[in-house]
C-alpha positions in Angstrom: 24.5 15.2 -3.6 23.6 17.7 -0.9 26.2 19.4 1.2 26.6 21.7 4.1 29.8 22.8 5.9 31.8 19.7 5.1 28.8 17.3 5.3 27.8 15.4 2.1 24.4 13.7 2.0 23.4 11.2 -0.7 20.2 9.3 -1.3 20.8 5.9 -3.0 18.0 3.9 -4.7 18.4 0.8 -6.9 22.2 1.1 -6.6 22.4 4.6 -7.9 22.8 8.0 -6.2 19.6 10.0 -6.9 20.1 13.5 -8.5 19.5 16.4 -6.2 18.0 19.6 -7.3 18.3 23.0 -5.7 15.3 24.6 -4.1 14.0 27.0 -6.9 12.7 29.4 -4.2 16.1 30.0 -2.7 18.1 32.6 -4.6 21.1 32.8 -2.3 22.1 30.9 0.8 23.3 32.7 3.9 25.1 31.5 7.0 21.9 31.0 8.9 19.8 29.2 6.3 19.5 25.4 6.3 20.6 23.8 3.0 17.5 22.3 1.3 17.4 20.0 -1.8 14.9 18.1 -3.7 15.0 14.5 -4.9 12.5 12.4 -7.0 10.6 9.8 -5.0 9.3 6.7 -6.8 6.5 5.0 -5.0 7.6 1.5 -3.9 11.3 2.1 -4.3 13.7 1.3 -1.4 16.5 3.6 -0.6 19.3 4.3 1.8 21.0 7.5 3.1 24.8 8.0 3.0 26.4 10.8 5.1 30.1 11.6 4.6 32.2 14.0 6.5 34.5 15.5 3.9 38.0 16.9 4.5 36.4 20.3 4.8 34.6 19.2 8.0 36.3 20.5 11.1 36.1 18.0 14.0 36.8 20.4 16.8 37.2 19.5 20.5 34.8 16.6 20.6 34.8 12.9 21.4 32.6 11.9 18.4 30.5 13.2 15.7 26.9 11.9 16.0 24.9 11.8 12.8 21.1 11.8 13.2 18.5 11.1 10.5 14.9 11.9 11.0 12.0 11.0 8.7 8.8 13.1 8.2 9.2 14.8 11.6 8.9 11.6 13.6 9.8 12.0 17.2 12.3 9.2 17.0 15.6 9.8 15.1 18.3 7.2 14.2 22.0 7.8 14.6 25.5 6.6 14.0 28.8 7.8 15.5 31.7 8.9 13.3 35.2 10.2 14.1 34.9 8.5 17.5 37.9 8.2 19.7 38.9 4.6 20.4 37.4 3.2 17.2 40.7 2.6 15.5 40.5 4.2 12.1 38.3 7.2 12.4 35.2 6.5 10.3 34.0 9.4 8.2 31.0 7.8 6.5 27.7 6.4 7.8 25.0 4.7 5.7 21.5 4.2 6.9 20.2 1.1 5.0 17.8 -0.4 7.6 15.9 0.7 10.6 15.6 -1.3 13.8 12.5 -1.0 15.9 9.9 -2.9 17.9 7.0 -4.3 15.9 3.8 -3.0 17.4 1.9 -6.2 16.6 4.4 -8.9 17.7 6.3 -6.7 20.3 9.6 -8.1 19.0 12.6 -6.4 17.5 12.7 -6.3 13.8 14.6 -4.4 11.1 13.5 -3.3 7.7 14.4 -1.4 4.6 13.4 2.2 4.0 10.8 2.7 1.2 8.9 5.5 -0.4 5.3 4.6 0.2 2.1 6.1 -1.0 0.4 8.8 1.1 -3.3 8.5 1.0 -5.5 11.6 1.4 -9.2 11.9 2.0 -11.7 14.7 1.5 -13.0 15.4 5.0 -13.1 18.1 7.6 -13.0 15.7 10.4 -9.4 15.7 11.8 -10.1 13.2 14.5 -7.2 10.8 14.8 -5.1 12.8 12.4 -1.4 13.7 13.2 -0.6 17.0 14.7 -0.2 19.9 12.3 3.4 20.3 13.4 4.1 16.8 12.2 2.2 17.3 8.9 4.3 20.3 8.1 7.4 18.1 8.1 6.0 15.4 5.9 8.1 14.7 2.7 11.3 15.6 4.5 14.5 13.8 5.5 16.5 15.8 8.0 20.2 15.0 8.5 21.7 16.6 11.6 25.4 16.4 12.5 26.5 17.1 16.1 29.9 17.3 17.7 29.5 15.7 21.2 31.2 14.9 24.4 30.5 11.3 25.6 29.6 11.0 29.2 30.8 7.4 29.8 27.4 6.0 30.7 25.0 3.9 28.6 21.3 3.9 28.0 19.2 1.0 26.7 16.9 1.7 23.8 13.2 1.4 24.6 12.4 0.3 21.1 9.9 3.1 20.1 8.2 2.5 16.8 8.5 4.5 13.7 5.3 6.4 13.6 4.4 6.5 9.9 1.7 8.8 8.6 -0.1 6.8 5.9 -3.3 8.7 5.6 -4.6 12.2 6.5 -7.3 14.7 5.5 -6.2 16.5 2.3 -7.0 19.9 3.8 -4.2 19.4 6.4 -1.7 19.6 3.5 -2.8 23.1 2.8 -2.0 22.9 -0.9 1.4 21.2 -0.5 2.0 18.6 -3.2 3.0 15.7 -1.1 2.2 12.2 -2.5 4.6 10.0 -0.6 5.7 9.1 2.9 8.4 6.9 4.3 7.7 3.4 5.5 9.5 0.2 6.4 9.5 -2.8 4.1 10.7 -6.4 4.2 10.9 -6.5 7.9 12.9 -9.4 9.5 13.6 -10.4 13.1 16.5 -8.6 14.6 18.5 -8.4 17.8 18.0 -5.3 20.0 20.4 -2.4 19.3 23.4 -2.0 21.5 23.2 0.4 24.5 23.6 4.0 23.5 26.4 6.2 25.0 25.0 9.3 26.5 26.4 12.6 25.4 26.2 16.3 25.7 26.8 18.9 22.9 30.0 20.8 23.1 29.9 24.5 23.7 31.3 27.3 21.6 31.3 27.7 17.8 31.7 24.0 17.2 28.6 23.2 19.2 26.2 24.4 16.5 24.8 21.4 14.5 25.1 21.1 10.8 21.6 20.4 9.2 20.8 19.4 5.7 17.2 18.9 4.6 16.2 16.6 1.7 12.7 17.0 0.4 11.3 14.0 -1.6 8.6 14.7 -4.2 7.0 12.9 -7.1 8.3 13.6 -10.6 5.2 15.5 -11.5 5.7 17.8 -8.5 9.3 18.4 -9.4 8.3 19.4 -12.9 5.7 21.8 -11.6 8.3 23.4 -9.3 10.7 23.8 -12.2 13.3 21.5 -10.7 13.3 19.3 -13.8 12.0 20.0 -17.3 8.6 18.8 -18.2 8.2 15.8 -20.5 7.8 16.9 -24.2 4.3 16.7 -25.5 3.8 13.9 -28.0 3.7 14.9 -31.6 0.2 14.9 -33.2 -0.4 11.7 -35.1 -0.2 12.2 -38.9 -1.3 8.6 -39.7 -4.8 8.4 -41.2 -7.8 7.1 -39.3 -8.1 3.3 -40.0 -11.8 3.6 -40.8 -11.2 6.5 -43.2 -8.4 4.6 -44.9 -10.6 1.5 -45.3 -13.4 3.6 -46.9 -10.8 5.3 -49.2 -9.5 1.9 -50.4 -13.0 0.5 -50.9 -13.9 3.6 -53.1 -10.7 3.2 -55.1 -11.4 -0.5 -55.6 -14.9 0.2 -56.8 -13.6 2.8 -59.2 -11.1 0.3 -60.6 -13.8 -2.4 -61.0 -16.1 0.0 -62.9 -13.2 1.1 -65.2 -12.4 -2.6 -65.9 -16.0 -3.4 -66.8 -16.7 -0.4 -69.0 -13.7 -0.6 -71.4 -14.3 -4.2 -72.8 -18.0 -3.4 -73.3 -17.3 -0.3 -75.3 -14.8 -2.1 -77.5 -17.3 -4.9 -78.2 -20.1 -2.4 -79.1 -17.8 -0.5 -81.4 -16.8 -3.7 -83.2 -20.4 -4.7 -83.5 -21.5 -1.4 -85.0 -18.5 -1.5 -87.3 -19.5 -5.0 -88.6 -23.1 -4.0 -89.0 -22.1 -1.0 -91.1 -19.8 -3.2 -93.2 -22.6 -5.7 -93.8 -25.1 -3.0 -94.7 -22.7 -1.4 -97.2 -22.1 -4.8 -98.8 -25.8 -5.6 -99.2 -26.4 -2.2 -100.7 -23.6 -2.7 -103.1 -25.1 -6.0 -104.3 -28.5 -4.5 -104.7 -27.2 -1.6 -106.7 -25.4 -4.0 -109.1 -28.6 -5.8 -109.9 -30.5 -2.7 -110.5 -28.0 -1.1 -112.8 -27.3 -4.1 -115.0 -29.3 -3.9 -118.3 -31.2 -7.0 -119.5 -30.8 -7.6 -123.2 -33.6 -9.4 -125.0 -32.5 -11.2 -128.2 -35.1 -12.0 -130.8 -34.3 -15.2 -132.4 -37.3 -15.4 -134.8 -36.8 -14.1 -138.2 -39.1 -11.8 -140.2 
Protein backbone atom coordinates (compact mmCIF):
# COMPACT_ATOMS: atom_id res chain seq x y z
CA UNK A 1 0.00 0.00 0.00
CA UNK A 2 1.22 3.50 -0.88
CA UNK A 3 -0.09 6.58 0.84
CA UNK A 4 0.15 10.32 0.77
CA UNK A 5 -1.86 12.84 2.80
CA UNK A 6 -4.96 10.70 3.26
CA UNK A 7 -4.69 8.96 -0.12
CA UNK A 8 -4.13 5.20 -0.23
CA UNK A 9 -3.01 3.53 -3.47
CA UNK A 10 -3.05 -0.22 -4.04
CA UNK A 11 -2.06 -2.30 -7.08
CA UNK A 12 -4.05 -5.52 -7.36
CA UNK A 13 -2.99 -8.50 -9.49
CA UNK A 14 -4.43 -12.02 -9.53
CA UNK A 15 -6.83 -11.03 -6.76
CA UNK A 16 -4.07 -9.97 -4.35
CA UNK A 17 -2.70 -6.59 -3.33
CA UNK A 18 0.92 -6.42 -4.43
CA UNK A 19 3.47 -5.60 -1.71
CA UNK A 20 4.91 -2.11 -1.97
CA UNK A 21 8.50 -1.31 -1.12
CA UNK A 22 9.97 1.99 -0.03
CA UNK A 23 12.42 3.72 -2.32
CA UNK A 24 15.84 2.75 -0.89
CA UNK A 25 17.31 6.07 -2.12
CA UNK A 26 14.91 8.13 0.00
CA UNK A 27 16.06 8.47 3.61
CA UNK A 28 13.38 10.87 4.85
CA UNK A 29 10.32 12.38 3.21
CA UNK A 30 9.64 16.09 3.45
CA UNK A 31 6.54 18.15 2.72
CA UNK A 32 7.60 18.84 -0.85
CA UNK A 33 8.68 15.35 -1.92
CA UNK A 34 6.33 13.12 -3.89
CA UNK A 35 5.86 9.71 -2.21
CA UNK A 36 7.41 7.00 -4.38
CA UNK A 37 7.12 3.23 -3.99
CA UNK A 38 8.17 0.11 -5.87
CA UNK A 39 6.13 -2.94 -6.85
CA UNK A 40 7.11 -6.15 -8.62
CA UNK A 41 5.85 -6.40 -12.20
CA UNK A 42 5.35 -9.84 -13.70
CA UNK A 43 5.32 -9.90 -17.49
CA UNK A 44 1.90 -10.92 -18.79
CA UNK A 45 0.04 -10.29 -15.52
CA UNK A 46 -3.10 -8.14 -15.54
CA UNK A 47 -3.67 -5.64 -12.76
CA UNK A 48 -5.93 -2.88 -11.48
CA UNK A 49 -5.39 0.26 -9.41
CA UNK A 50 -7.46 1.07 -6.33
CA UNK A 51 -7.39 4.56 -4.83
CA UNK A 52 -9.04 5.20 -1.47
CA UNK A 53 -9.55 8.48 0.34
CA UNK A 54 -9.04 7.68 4.01
CA UNK A 55 -10.59 9.51 6.95
CA UNK A 56 -7.41 11.54 7.15
CA UNK A 57 -8.16 13.12 3.77
CA UNK A 58 -9.52 16.66 4.08
CA UNK A 59 -12.13 17.39 1.45
CA UNK A 60 -12.03 21.15 1.73
CA UNK A 61 -14.30 23.57 -0.19
CA UNK A 62 -14.71 21.57 -3.39
CA UNK A 63 -17.48 20.05 -5.48
CA UNK A 64 -15.64 16.78 -6.09
CA UNK A 65 -12.31 15.05 -5.78
CA UNK A 66 -11.00 13.98 -9.17
CA UNK A 67 -8.61 11.02 -9.23
CA UNK A 68 -6.32 10.83 -12.24
CA UNK A 69 -4.13 7.86 -13.22
CA UNK A 70 -1.36 8.20 -15.77
CA UNK A 71 0.71 5.38 -17.24
CA UNK A 72 4.33 5.75 -18.41
CA UNK A 73 4.00 9.49 -18.97
CA UNK A 74 1.29 9.11 -21.63
CA UNK A 75 -0.34 12.42 -22.50
CA UNK A 76 -3.76 10.91 -21.81
CA UNK A 77 -4.80 10.33 -18.20
CA UNK A 78 -7.85 8.46 -16.91
CA UNK A 79 -10.02 9.69 -14.06
CA UNK A 80 -12.93 9.03 -11.73
CA UNK A 81 -14.75 11.43 -9.41
CA UNK A 82 -15.07 10.83 -5.67
CA UNK A 83 -16.81 12.73 -2.87
CA UNK A 84 -18.98 14.38 -5.50
CA UNK A 85 -21.98 16.44 -4.45
CA UNK A 86 -25.29 15.05 -5.65
CA UNK A 87 -24.01 11.45 -5.92
CA UNK A 88 -25.96 10.29 -2.88
CA UNK A 89 -23.50 8.42 -0.70
CA UNK A 90 -20.14 10.10 -1.11
CA UNK A 91 -17.84 7.57 -2.69
CA UNK A 92 -14.35 7.40 -1.25
CA UNK A 93 -12.91 4.61 -3.40
CA UNK A 94 -12.14 4.34 -7.13
CA UNK A 95 -10.77 1.30 -8.94
CA UNK A 96 -9.30 1.40 -12.42
CA UNK A 97 -9.82 -2.10 -13.85
CA UNK A 98 -10.24 -1.34 -17.55
CA UNK A 99 -9.36 1.47 -19.93
CA UNK A 100 -11.75 2.72 -22.62
CA UNK A 101 -10.25 4.09 -25.83
CA UNK A 102 -10.64 4.19 -29.61
CA UNK A 103 -8.93 1.34 -31.42
CA UNK A 104 -6.47 2.77 -33.93
CA UNK A 105 -7.20 -0.06 -36.41
CA UNK A 106 -11.00 -0.31 -36.33
CA UNK A 107 -11.65 3.28 -35.16
CA UNK A 108 -14.26 1.88 -32.74
CA UNK A 109 -14.54 2.26 -28.99
CA UNK A 110 -13.13 -0.66 -27.04
CA UNK A 111 -12.11 -1.35 -23.47
CA UNK A 112 -9.42 -3.64 -22.20
CA UNK A 113 -7.58 -4.78 -19.10
CA UNK A 114 -4.31 -3.33 -17.92
CA UNK A 115 -1.31 -5.61 -18.31
CA UNK A 116 2.43 -5.58 -17.62
CA UNK A 117 3.89 -6.15 -21.09
CA UNK A 118 7.48 -6.76 -22.17
CA UNK A 119 9.54 -3.73 -23.18
CA UNK A 120 11.78 -4.58 -26.12
CA UNK A 121 15.11 -2.79 -26.50
CA UNK A 122 17.47 -2.70 -29.44
CA UNK A 123 21.12 -1.79 -29.81
CA UNK A 124 21.17 1.17 -32.16
CA UNK A 125 22.16 4.81 -32.20
CA UNK A 126 19.35 5.67 -34.60
CA UNK A 127 16.58 7.32 -32.56
CA UNK A 128 14.31 7.87 -35.57
CA UNK A 129 10.70 7.20 -34.60
CA UNK A 130 11.60 6.76 -30.93
CA UNK A 131 9.51 8.49 -28.25
CA UNK A 132 10.63 11.80 -26.79
CA UNK A 133 13.19 11.63 -24.00
CA UNK A 134 10.70 13.30 -21.67
CA UNK A 135 8.37 10.32 -22.16
CA UNK A 136 11.18 7.78 -21.80
CA UNK A 137 12.10 9.24 -18.42
CA UNK A 138 8.62 8.38 -17.16
CA UNK A 139 8.56 4.77 -18.35
CA UNK A 140 7.94 2.22 -15.60
CA UNK A 141 5.83 4.65 -13.60
CA UNK A 142 2.17 4.83 -12.56
CA UNK A 143 1.26 8.30 -11.37
CA UNK A 144 -1.82 8.85 -9.21
CA UNK A 145 -2.93 12.47 -8.84
CA UNK A 146 -5.77 13.60 -6.59
CA UNK A 147 -7.33 17.06 -7.19
CA UNK A 148 -10.02 18.98 -5.32
CA UNK A 149 -12.05 20.71 -8.04
CA UNK A 150 -14.92 23.10 -8.68
CA UNK A 151 -17.28 21.81 -11.37
CA UNK A 152 -18.24 24.38 -14.02
CA UNK A 153 -21.60 22.86 -15.00
CA UNK A 154 -20.69 22.25 -18.65
CA UNK A 155 -19.86 19.00 -20.37
CA UNK A 156 -17.19 17.91 -22.87
CA UNK A 157 -17.27 14.84 -25.09
CA UNK A 158 -14.23 12.63 -25.11
CA UNK A 159 -12.32 12.54 -28.37
CA UNK A 160 -11.19 8.96 -27.79
CA UNK A 161 -7.44 9.48 -27.89
CA UNK A 162 -5.52 6.20 -27.91
CA UNK A 163 -3.25 4.96 -25.20
CA UNK A 164 0.21 5.51 -26.69
CA UNK A 165 2.15 2.50 -25.53
CA UNK A 166 5.96 2.41 -25.82
CA UNK A 167 6.71 -1.16 -26.85
CA UNK A 168 10.26 -0.76 -28.20
CA UNK A 169 13.06 1.77 -28.02
CA UNK A 170 16.84 2.04 -28.36
CA UNK A 171 18.55 0.73 -25.24
CA UNK A 172 20.77 3.83 -25.04
CA UNK A 173 17.70 5.99 -24.37
CA UNK A 174 17.18 4.24 -21.02
CA UNK A 175 20.59 5.55 -19.89
CA UNK A 176 21.21 2.59 -17.63
CA UNK A 177 17.74 2.46 -16.05
CA UNK A 178 16.70 -1.15 -15.45
CA UNK A 179 13.24 -1.06 -17.05
CA UNK A 180 12.02 -4.33 -18.56
CA UNK A 181 8.26 -3.76 -18.74
CA UNK A 182 5.68 -1.34 -20.04
CA UNK A 183 1.91 -1.06 -19.63
CA UNK A 184 -0.41 -2.26 -22.36
CA UNK A 185 -4.05 -3.19 -22.89
CA UNK A 186 -5.16 -6.83 -23.16
CA UNK A 187 -8.41 -8.67 -23.92
CA UNK A 188 -10.02 -5.70 -25.66
CA UNK A 189 -13.78 -5.91 -26.27
CA UNK A 190 -16.23 -3.49 -27.94
CA UNK A 191 -17.47 -0.73 -25.65
CA UNK A 192 -19.81 2.25 -25.60
CA UNK A 193 -18.24 5.71 -25.65
CA UNK A 194 -17.62 7.16 -22.19
CA UNK A 195 -20.10 9.63 -20.81
CA UNK A 196 -19.43 13.34 -21.34
CA UNK A 197 -16.95 14.81 -18.89
CA UNK A 198 -17.79 17.65 -16.54
CA UNK A 199 -15.41 20.52 -16.94
CA UNK A 200 -13.73 21.78 -13.81
CA UNK A 201 -11.19 24.15 -12.37
CA UNK A 202 -8.84 23.57 -9.46
CA UNK A 203 -9.73 25.32 -6.25
CA UNK A 204 -7.39 27.97 -4.92
CA UNK A 205 -5.64 28.13 -1.62
CA UNK A 206 -3.97 25.39 0.40
CA UNK A 207 -6.50 22.78 -0.74
CA UNK A 208 -5.75 23.46 -4.38
CA UNK A 209 -2.43 21.63 -4.27
CA UNK A 210 -2.76 18.12 -5.74
CA UNK A 211 -1.74 14.99 -3.86
CA UNK A 212 0.56 12.82 -5.98
CA UNK A 213 1.75 9.26 -5.41
CA UNK A 214 4.15 7.53 -7.80
CA UNK A 215 4.34 3.75 -8.10
CA UNK A 216 7.37 2.41 -9.97
CA UNK A 217 6.96 -1.10 -11.38
CA UNK A 218 10.10 -3.18 -11.87
CA UNK A 219 11.06 -6.82 -12.41
CA UNK A 220 11.97 -8.99 -9.43
CA UNK A 221 15.61 -9.06 -10.54
CA UNK A 222 15.74 -5.25 -10.54
CA UNK A 223 14.10 -5.00 -7.11
CA UNK A 224 16.72 -7.39 -5.76
CA UNK A 225 19.55 -5.33 -7.23
CA UNK A 226 18.05 -2.17 -5.69
CA UNK A 227 17.87 -3.83 -2.29
CA UNK A 228 14.06 -3.60 -2.06
CA UNK A 229 13.72 -7.36 -1.61
CA UNK A 230 16.32 -9.96 -0.57
CA UNK A 231 18.12 -11.93 -3.21
CA UNK A 232 17.16 -15.56 -3.74
CA UNK A 233 19.53 -17.86 -1.78
CA UNK A 234 22.17 -19.58 -3.88
CA UNK A 235 21.52 -23.29 -4.34
CA UNK A 236 23.60 -25.60 -2.13
CA UNK A 237 26.43 -27.36 -4.00
CA UNK A 238 25.40 -30.85 -4.98
CA UNK A 239 26.98 -33.59 -2.83
CA UNK A 240 25.62 -36.46 -4.91
CA UNK A 241 28.33 -38.36 -6.87
CA UNK A 242 28.68 -38.08 -10.60
CA UNK A 243 26.58 -40.87 -12.18
CA UNK A 244 29.43 -41.96 -14.45
CA UNK A 245 31.90 -42.06 -11.54
CA UNK A 246 29.41 -44.07 -9.53
CA UNK A 247 28.99 -46.57 -12.36
CA UNK A 248 32.77 -46.99 -12.69
CA UNK A 249 33.08 -47.47 -8.94
CA UNK A 250 30.37 -50.14 -8.90
CA UNK A 251 31.93 -51.95 -11.86
CA UNK A 252 35.35 -52.00 -10.15
CA UNK A 253 33.81 -53.34 -6.96
CA UNK A 254 31.92 -56.00 -8.89
CA UNK A 255 35.12 -57.09 -10.66
CA UNK A 256 36.92 -57.34 -7.31
CA UNK A 257 34.16 -59.49 -5.87
CA UNK A 258 34.24 -61.76 -8.91
CA UNK A 259 38.02 -62.23 -8.62
CA UNK A 260 37.70 -62.99 -4.93
CA UNK A 261 34.98 -65.55 -5.62
CA UNK A 262 37.11 -67.32 -8.29
CA UNK A 263 40.38 -67.44 -6.31
CA UNK A 264 39.18 -68.98 -3.06
CA UNK A 265 37.74 -72.28 -4.43
CA UNK A 266 40.81 -72.82 -6.63
CA UNK A 267 43.22 -72.40 -3.73
CA UNK A 268 41.21 -74.81 -1.62
CA UNK A 269 41.20 -77.43 -4.38
CA UNK A 270 44.95 -77.10 -4.91
CA UNK A 271 45.63 -77.47 -1.20
CA UNK A 272 43.52 -80.64 -1.05
CA UNK A 273 45.26 -82.04 -4.12
CA UNK A 274 48.72 -81.40 -2.65
CA UNK A 275 47.62 -82.91 0.63
CA UNK A 276 46.34 -86.09 -1.11
CA UNK A 277 49.57 -86.37 -3.11
CA UNK A 278 51.62 -86.10 0.04
CA UNK A 279 49.52 -88.77 1.76
CA UNK A 280 49.85 -91.15 -1.21
CA UNK A 281 53.61 -90.60 -1.41
CA UNK A 282 54.01 -91.32 2.29
CA UNK A 283 51.91 -94.49 2.01
CA UNK A 284 53.97 -95.85 -0.91
CA UNK A 285 57.21 -95.08 0.88
CA UNK A 286 55.99 -96.90 3.93
CA UNK A 287 55.13 -99.95 1.90
CA UNK A 288 58.49 -100.02 0.17
CA UNK A 289 60.29 -99.68 3.47
CA UNK A 290 58.41 -102.66 4.88
CA UNK A 291 59.53 -104.86 2.05
CA UNK A 292 63.17 -103.83 2.38
CA UNK A 293 63.43 -104.31 6.12
CA UNK A 294 61.75 -107.74 6.25
CA UNK A 295 64.42 -110.52 6.43
CA UNK A 296 64.08 -113.59 4.17
CA UNK A 297 64.76 -116.82 6.02
CA UNK A 298 66.02 -119.79 4.00
CA UNK A 299 65.25 -123.19 5.50
CA UNK A 300 67.43 -126.08 4.42
CA UNK A 301 65.31 -129.18 4.36
CA UNK A 302 68.05 -131.58 3.19
CA UNK A 303 69.82 -133.48 5.82
CA UNK A 304 73.61 -134.09 6.11
